[in-house]
FILOBA-311567 format. One record per residue (C-alpha): y negated, x, z. Coordinates in steps of 0.001 Angstrom, whole numbers, plus 524288, in hexadecimal, padded with zeros to 5 digits. Example, Ala and Ser with C-alpha at 12.3 -4.5 7.8 and 13.67 -1.06 7.14 Angstrom:
BEGIN
811948300C81E78 804248356681BE4 
REM end
This chain:
BEGIN
CA9666923ACED79 CA23B68AC7CF780 CA05268D57D057D CAA4E6854CD0D53 CA35667881D1469 CA4AB67934D2389 CAE356708ED2821 CA5A066D09D3372 C9912663EDD3099 C8D0D66A33D357F C86FC660F2D41DE C7AEC659D2D4150 C73B2655C1D4B39 C790A64994D4E09 C87616504BD4F79 C8FE4655ACD43E3 C8DCB65358D3693 C965D64A27D2DC0 C9C6265005D2272 C92E96483BD18CC C87DB64CB6D2221 C89D065A20D213D C8CA165A7BD12C7 C8052652A8D119C C79FD65D40D1850 C808066914D1161 C7C24672C3D079B C7CA86708FCF9DA C8C2D66BAACF1F9 C9529674CCCF277 C996667ACBCE628 CA60E67539CE212 CB1A76783CCDDA7 CB5FD6800DCE9D8 CBE9968A64CE4D4 CCBFE68B56CECEB CCF42695E9CF7AF CDC4169409CF73A CE35568FA6CEA5A CEBE2686E0CF367 CE35767FF4CF8C2 CD61C67885CF83E CCA0668058CF862 CC7E9682E8D0809 CB96467BA9D066B CC0356701CD052A CC33E66F0DD11FF CB70D67111D15AE CB1516662ED0DF9 CBAFA65D77D1216 CB73865F50D1FF3 CA92465EDAD1E74 CA48565A91D10EF CAFA0651F8D0C35 CA74964CAFD00F3 C9E6C65726CFD84 C937265ADCCF24D C97B466474CEA17 C920966BB4CDD9C C9A4E66CAACD18F C9B766782FCC80C C91E166F5ACBE33 C87E666E96CC8DF C8A9366154CCA9B C8CC065C31CD895 C971865241CDD43 CA08B6510ECE86C CAE7B656CDCEDED CB67364E88CF6FA CC2C1655ACCFEAF CC7E464CA9D07F0 CD40C64683D037E CD083639A5D0947 CC3F7639F0CFF39 CCA1663E42CF4EA CD393634EECF2FD CC99062AFBCF6B3 CC16463035CEB26 CCA9863246CE227 CCF5D62343CE3EA CC0FA61D22CE34E CBEB8616FBCD837 CAF756193DCD8F3 CB36962557CD4CC CB27062884CC812 CBA5B63600CC11C CB06A63307CB3EF CACF163F83CAF2B CA321639EECA67C C9B62636D9CB2D5 C8E1763F23CB4E2 C92E6645F4CC28D CA20E646DFCBF65 CA3816530DCC882 CAA5365DD0CBBA9 CAC6D66AFECC2D7 CAA5367142CB4AE C9DE367070CAB3E CA4EB66C64CA097 CAE756614FCA5F5 CA6BF656DACA7EF CA08C657DAC9753 CAEFB65A09C94EC CB54A650AEC9BE2 CAC6B644B6C992F CADD464853C8AAD CBE4A6480FC8C38 CBE8263E9CC97CA CCBDC6413EC9D90 CD1866355ACA499 CD1C663BF8CB212 CC29363B47CB081 CC19362C90CAC75 CC0996208DCB530 CC7B0614C6CB516 CCA8D60D03CAB84 CCAFD618A6CA25D CD11F61FDACABDD CDB266161BCAE6C CDFD36157BCA147 CE24D623F1CA007 CEAB4623FACABA5 CF1B161819CA7E2 CF60C61E5BC99DD CFA4D62B21CA286 D015A62682CAE22 D0D0D62043CA991 D10FF62F01CA45C D0F206341DCB270 D15B962B10CBB82 D1F7262F1BCC492 D2B0B62B6ECBDE6 D268B63181CAFE4 D233463D96CB68D D309463D85CBE0B D385A63C0FCAFF6 D304464901CAC3B D3668652B2CB66A D4283657FBCADF6 D3857659CBCA256 D2DE666184CAA2B D3956667FACB275 D3DEE66BF3CA3B0 D3043671AFCA17E D2C9C679C9CABD9 D3A7267F96CAB24 D3731682FEC9CA9 D2ACC68838C9FBC D2F21690D3CABDD D3A97695A9CA437 D309E69A89C9BAA D28EC6A147CA5CA D33AC6A843CAB89 D381B6ACCAC9D75 D2BF36B1DAC9B0B D2A056B94ACA83A D21AB6BCEFCB1E8 D15D66C01DCB52D D121F6B207CAEF9 D063A6AA00CB037 D0D4069DF4CB91E CFF2D6946CCB5FB D03BD69641CA58E D11146976FCA5F4 D14F468D20CB02B D0BF3685A4CB44B D030868224CA9C1 D101268248CA0E3 D158E67837CAA30 D093066EA9CAA1F D059666F5FC9EAA D13AB66E92C960E D169F66221CA087 D0A37659EFC9B3B D0AFA65F3FC8DBF D182465AA5C8B74 D16B164DE6C9366 D0ABE64B61C897B D125A65172C7D7B D098065CA5C7AB4 D0F1866A22C75FE D11D967376C80F1 D0C6467DB9C79CF CFE76679FCC7F22 D007D67DF1C8DC5 CF6C4687A7C8DA3 CECEB6809DC84D1 CEC356762EC8FBD CEA6D67F0DC99B6 CE07D684FCC9363 CD980679D1C90DF CD904674FDC9ED9 CD4D76831CCA3D4 CC7956809AC9BC9 CC69667110C9E6E CC9D56726FCABC9 CC04667EB1CAFFE CB45067B70CB561 CAD166872CCAE5D CB08F6812ACA104 CA4E567BC7C980F CA55466D90C9414 CA78A6744BC835E CB39E67B85C8ACE CB86D67085C8FC1 CB7A066671C850A CBD1267163C7A29 CC9066738FC857D CCB7766604C84C2 CC80466336C768D CD3FC66DEFC736F CDE70664CFC7C3F CDAD165A0FC74DF CDB3E65E6BC68FE CE960663DBC6BBC CECB2655FAC72BE CEA1B6504EC66E3 CF30065304C5D85 CFDEB64DF0C67F4 CF63964117C6701 CF7EC64048C59BE D04D264357C57D5 D08BE639C2C617D D024A62F95C5BA2 D0A3A632E0C4FA3 D17306338AC55AA D18C963015C65CE D1FE263860C6DA7 D248A63839C7B4E D185863CE6C81EE D0D49639DEC8A13 D03B763C7AC7DE3 D0C656319AC7544 D0B7D62871C7FDF CFCE2629DBC8141 CFAFE62896C71E8 D044F61C7EC7273 D002E6157AC7C50 CF1636189FC7C36 CEBE761FCEC713D CF245617EEC6655 CEF4360AE4C6E84 CE0CE60FC4C6F06 CE2AA60F80C7E02 CDB8C61CA8C7CC8 CD38C62442C73A1 CD7D8631D8C6E5E CCE136398EC77BC CD18663196C8279 CE11063532C7FB3 CDB9C643A6C7E6E CD4D8642CBC89C7 CE0E263D3CC9171 CEBD964819C8BEF CE0F0651E0C9074 CDF3A64DD9C9D67 CEDD464C54C9EDA CF1E465AAFC9C4E CE62265E72CA3D7 CEC0265766CAEB6 CF9C8658F7CAD8F CF8CC6676ECABCE CECFD66D9CCB1E9 CF025669A3CBF91 CFE3266B84CC02E CFC91678F9CBA6E CF43E67CBACC4EA CFDD2676F3CD028 D084467CB4CCA1A D029968AD1CC9CB CFB7B68965CD71D D07ED68445CDEC1 D0FC468F5BCD958 D04CF697EFCDE5F D048E6917DCECE8 D139D69251CEB37 D13086A06CCE85C D09FF6A2D4CF38E D116B69A1ACFCB1 D20C369EA9CFA2F D248B69635D058D D1FB468AC5CFD66 D25EE68FAFCF269 D326669129CFB21 D31D8682A0D0109 D32DA67CAACF276 D3DA16854DCEEBF D45D768286CFA7A D4279674CBCF934 D3FD366F0BCED31 D3F3E66145CF03C D30F5665F3CF72A D2AB666608CE8B5 D2529658CDCE799 D1DFC65AB0CF4A9 D1AA46685ECF290 D1416665AECE432 D0AF7659BDCEB83 D095B66336CF62A D037E66DCDCEC45 CFCC26643ACE3E6 CF56066155CF28A CF36667078CF5DB CEE67674BBCE916 CE6F466A0DCE419 CE57766F96CD6A8 CDD7F664B2CD20C CD3096632ECDD93 CC71565F83CD6C7 CCBB36595BCCB1B CC7D264A40CD09D CB9E364B22CCC69 CB2DE63E62CCDB5 CA64A637E6CCD00 CA1DE62C8ACD85D C9EFB620B5CD137 C991761B45CDDF7 C96DB61F40CE9FB CA1D96241FCF053 CA366627E0D006F CACBA6313DD0530 CAE1463775D12C5 CA018631FCD16A3 C9998637DED0A4E C949862EA0CFEC6 C980E6360ECF0C1 C8C9662F6FCE7E9 C8F41627F5CDCEE C8F1F630E9CCFD7 C92A063C9ACD6FD C9F1164547CD3D6 CA8E66478DCDF1C CB49764E09CDD34 CC19664B67CE6D9 CC6C965762CEA3B CD6FA657E6CEA60 CD8C9664E9CF151 CCF59660B2CFB25 CD5F5654B6CFC9E CE40F659F4CFC3B CE0BC663A5D0642 CDA8665A02D0F51 CDF8565C01D1EE2 CDDDC64DDDD2071 CE7D064AE2D1632 CEF8E657D4D15BE CF5C365C1AD22B0 CF30866AACD216E CED4E66A20D1264 CECD36792ED0F44 CFD856790CD132F D067F67867D07B6 D10B466F33D0DD0 D1B4766ADED04B4 D20A966146D0EDE D13D965A5DD0EA8 D188264CDBD0BB2 D0A9464577D0E41 D04D4649A9D021A CFBF0640F9CFC91 CF2A764BB5CF4E0 CE7A564852CEA4B CEC43654C7CE1FD CEB5064C58CD5DE CE115643B2CD9F4 CE0546365FCDE82 CDE2A6272DCDB41 CDD10622E2CCB0B CDB2262FB7CC6BE CE6B6636C2CCE7A CEDEC6411CCC4C1 CF7B763907CBB30 D01EC64227CB88C D02DA64714CC815 D1007642DCCC6AC D139164C66CBC1A D0AA5657C4CC3B2 D13FF656C9CCEEA D2046656D8CC5DB D1B17662CFCC069 D175C669AACCE1B D23D0667BCCD1D4 D2C1666B79CC695 D23C76785ACC273 D23EF67CE3CD13A D32AC678C1CD4EF D377067EEBCC8D8 D2DF868BB8CCA33 D33D468D5ACD85A D425468A98CD5E2 D419A69400CC9D6 D389969ECDCCB23 D3A716A264CDBB6 D33E06B084CD8BF D281C6AA7FCD307 D1C7B6B38BCD9AE D0E376B5A5CD4ED D0D7E6C1BDCCA95 CFE9E6C556CCFD6 CF8546C6B1CDC55 CF6106B9E2CE1EB CE8696BE1CCE21D CE8806BDD5CD3BF CEA596AF0CCD081 CE1766A8DBCC85B CDC9E69AACCCD43 CD4FA69075CC724 CC94668D8ACD01F CBF4368802CC40A CC9EC67E23CBDB0 CCA6E67003CC1C5 CD89F6723ACC7BB CDACD67E55CCF03 CE5A86857FCCC0E CE9E9693E8CC711 CE50369B00CBA98 CF1576A428CBBAC CFC0E6A60ACC305 D04916B472CBF5D D123E6B1B6CC4E4 D1EB86B940CC290 D2D056B87ACC893 
REM end
C-alpha cells in the first residue's frame, strides 16, 4: 500500500502551492493500484489524492506510468470526452496486469474499442437490455433465484456463499439470457479468475479466453441451424448471418457480455451481503420496508464501487483536468470509487444511507461506455438480496470475520469466499 499523500499542499516562498504545483514538485509517481483498507469504502489514500493531487501520476504493476483521476466531476468529464480512447491496442493503454494488454488486443472485447466499432456492438446489445425488457424478466429471475436458494438451503450450511448463491445467480441469469447451459457456472467463474487477475500472464489469459470461445462456438453453430428465443440466436440471425460481424467478433462480444454480466454482479451480491451482516441495522431496514430496495441497491453500488479501475483510457489529445494537463498518448484511469466517495458530490460519502435519493453514482461508468447491462444488474441485485433477507433471517458467518478472503488482485473487487450458515 502506498503512503497517503498529505491533503494539504506544502507552502512555497510565494504562498500556498496549488495541487498541480505540489504534485509537480513531489516524489516519483505512487504505486497503483492501492489496496482497500475497508472493503466497504474506497482506499483511504483516494481522499488525500482528491484533495491535493486529483490528477495524479502513478506507476502500474507493468512498470508503465499513467494518470489516475479521483474527483467526481473530473471522472465524468473524462469519460464523456471524445478525445479519450478506450482502444486496448494503443501502446500506453494502462493495463494493470502483465497479460491483459497483449491478450485483450488479440481478442478485442468491445468495451476496449472506440466508435464507430464500439457503437456497432452497443447497438447489437442495447435492445435486449432496455428497461422494459428487463422488467419483463423479473418473474424469470425471481424463479431462478428461488431455485438456487432452495438448493443452497437443502444442502445445509456451512457453505461458500460466493459459489453457492452469488455466482450461481449472476452466471445462470446471463447464461439463460444467452441460451447457454447452466452446467457451466463454475467454468465461467474460473475463466474470469484468470482473465481478470493482474498476476496472469498473456499465455494464461489467452488459454482461458480460448477455452471460453471454444465453449461458445457450439451454441452459435446450433443457432445457425435452428434459432431459438435467446440472445445468441438474435445475434446470429441479425448480425452473424448478415455479415455485420465475423465469428471472432461475435465470440468476443458474447465473451465480454458474460464477463460483464456475471463478474461485477457476483461481487456485488456477495459483498453487499457481507456489509449487511456487518451492519445488521441496515438488514433490518430492508426487512421492515422492502420498498427501500431500489434505492438501497443504488447506494450499495455507490459505496462498494467494485469496478473501481475498470475505465482504462488513453488520451488521444492533450486533456486538461483540474488545472493539470494529461499529454496525448498517456494512459489515464478514471477511479469510480474515488468519484463515488467524493464529498463534493455525496454528503457524508462513507455512510451507507438507504434513503439517499439524489444518488447519481458512476458505478456503471459514464458516457458512451456506460455498462449496457446496468438495468439487468440492478434487477438481479434487488431480487437476490430481497429474497435472501426474506427467506433466510438467521443467515450468519460460519467463520471469523478476519477469515473472509478478499480479491485485491482482480479487475473487480470482491470476495474469494464467504462461508455462511443459518
